[in-house]
N, C-alpha and C positions, 0 to 999 in steps of 0.2 A: 843944775839936778838933785834930787834926790837920792838918798843914803839906802843903796837894797838893804843896810842893818838896820836900819834905821826904819822900812816900812815892814820888816818881818818882826818889830818889838814889837812895834803898832798894829798889825795884827792879834800877834797874841795875846796882849793886851784887848781890844777887839773882842777877844772870842773869849775874853776872861768875864768881857763885860759891861766891860767901860770906854759908854757914854763917848767922853773929846776923844777918847783915840781911834776908835768909830767916823766919830766926824772932819779927824785932822786927815787921813786915810779918806776917806772922800773926796774931801779937799784939794790934795794932794792930788787924788784921779782928776777929776771933773774935765780939766786941760781937754787932758789924752783920748775921754773917754770920748768927748764932743766932738773932736777933731778926727774921729774912725766912724763916730755917725754921722754927721754931713756927709765926708770923703763916700761911706756905705753909699747914705741916699742917695747921691748924686742932684744934679738941680733943678730936676725936674722931679721926685719927689716932697724933694721940697718947697717945693709952693705950697702943696702940702698937708705936710705933716708939717709942727717943730718941732727941734731935733732937741728942743729942751724937755721938752716934754720926756724924750725917748730915753733920753738920760735917767730922767727921774725913775721912770720906770722899768732901767737897768741899775739904778744904783737899788729901788724896795727890791730887787730879785736876789742883789749880791746882800743885802740885809739880812732879806730872808731863806739865803742857806748858806749863812755867817754859820751855824751849830755846827753842821757837815763840812765846813774847813780844816786845813790839818796846814797850818805854818812851819813846813822846809825852807830848809837854802839850798836847792838844787844848786848855786852856783858856785861852788865848793867843790 
């Protein structure tokens, strides 16, 4: 499992433009996002759509939204 505080730290670095931190964030969450995409697509749609393509689109949209994000620790 991933540390919540490490994720927030990486997000903070990514917000300041750190590409290494951004890459680590994406790598940390790729498997989870892929599982969610596959579950939501279901077996019939997966025949026609590549889950990896959707994950890439999700990450692209996330990257474009980075400037509007605010890192907060709501777990406290």
